[in-house]
Structures are given as C-alpha cells and as structure tokens.
PLY file of the C-alpha trace (Angstrom):
ply
format ascii 1.0
element vertex 70
property float x
property float y
property float z
element edge 69
property int vertex1
property int vertex2
end_header
7.41 11.94 0.14
6.79 11.65 3.86
3.30 10.27 4.49
3.41 10.08 8.28
5.30 13.00 9.78
4.78 11.79 13.35
6.65 8.53 12.70
8.72 9.60 9.66
7.22 7.03 7.28
7.58 7.68 3.56
5.54 6.50 0.60
8.57 4.42 -0.44
8.53 2.64 2.90
4.82 1.88 2.55
5.22 0.70 -1.05
8.12 -1.54 -0.03
6.00 -3.08 2.74
3.20 -3.70 0.26
5.65 -5.27 -2.20
6.90 -7.46 0.65
3.38 -8.76 1.30
1.39 -6.27 3.34
-2.16 -6.33 2.00
-4.10 -3.88 4.11
-3.94 -0.55 5.86
-4.17 -2.43 9.16
-0.94 -4.25 8.38
0.79 -0.99 7.44
-0.45 0.61 10.66
0.80 -2.34 12.71
4.26 -2.24 11.10
4.91 1.49 11.16
2.42 3.07 13.61
1.00 5.09 10.74
-1.97 7.05 12.04
-1.24 6.31 15.69
-0.60 9.94 16.62
-2.57 12.65 14.85
-4.12 10.49 12.11
-3.68 13.05 9.33
-1.68 10.55 7.28
-4.37 7.87 7.14
-6.04 9.07 3.91
-2.69 9.08 2.08
-1.67 5.69 3.46
-5.07 4.26 2.55
-4.74 5.64 -0.99
-1.31 3.99 -1.40
-2.69 0.61 -0.33
-5.70 1.03 -2.62
-3.52 2.00 -5.59
-1.37 -1.05 -5.06
-4.39 -3.35 -4.83
-5.78 -1.93 -8.07
-2.44 -2.29 -9.85
-2.15 -5.88 -8.65
-5.66 -6.68 -9.87
-4.87 -5.13 -13.26
-1.66 -7.18 -13.60
-3.49 -10.35 -12.57
-6.21 -9.74 -15.15
-3.63 -9.16 -17.89
-1.74 -12.34 -16.98
-4.96 -14.31 -16.89
-5.90 -13.06 -20.38
-2.46 -14.09 -21.67
-2.83 -17.57 -20.23
-6.31 -18.02 -21.64
-5.17 -16.83 -25.08
-2.18 -19.20 -25.11
0 1
1 2
2 3
3 4
4 5
5 6
6 7
7 8
8 9
9 10
10 11
11 12
12 13
13 14
14 15
15 16
16 17
17 18
18 19
19 20
20 21
21 22
22 23
23 24
24 25
25 26
26 27
27 28
28 29
29 30
30 31
31 32
32 33
33 34
34 35
35 36
36 37
37 38
38 39
39 40
40 41
41 42
42 43
43 44
44 45
45 46
46 47
47 48
48 49
49 50
50 51
51 52
52 53
53 54
54 55
55 56
56 57
57 58
58 59
59 60
60 61
61 62
62 63
63 64
64 65
65 66
66 67
67 68
68 69
C-alpha cells in the first residue's frame, strides 16, 4: 500500500527501513521525505512505526521470559 503518494513511499518501504534500524518517525521522514509535501501520510507512517515498536517490545518481553525460565 502506498503511504506517501507525494513521494511514492509504500508501507513495505517503511517496514524495511524500520527492520534496517530506523527507530522513529523522524528517521523515516529524513530518509524518504514522508510528510514533506501535504502531510496527509503522517498518521499512517506514525502508526507503522508505533506498530513496529510494540511488536519489538512484545518479542523482547517473550525472549526475556524464556531466558529467565531457563
């Protein structure tokens, strides 16, 4: 799905950047100019970053529980 129409940035592109180490919306904006034109994409981009942060926290918690139980 295209998140930023102005700069043709997809959700896959944003997810790949997050997987490669981007940790904030500011970093995504700096890499891809997301939100630099009309700004309508910012809520969707912010949601993608937030979802990734939550998923990472959940995975970390699960790994931590496994290590403590071992």
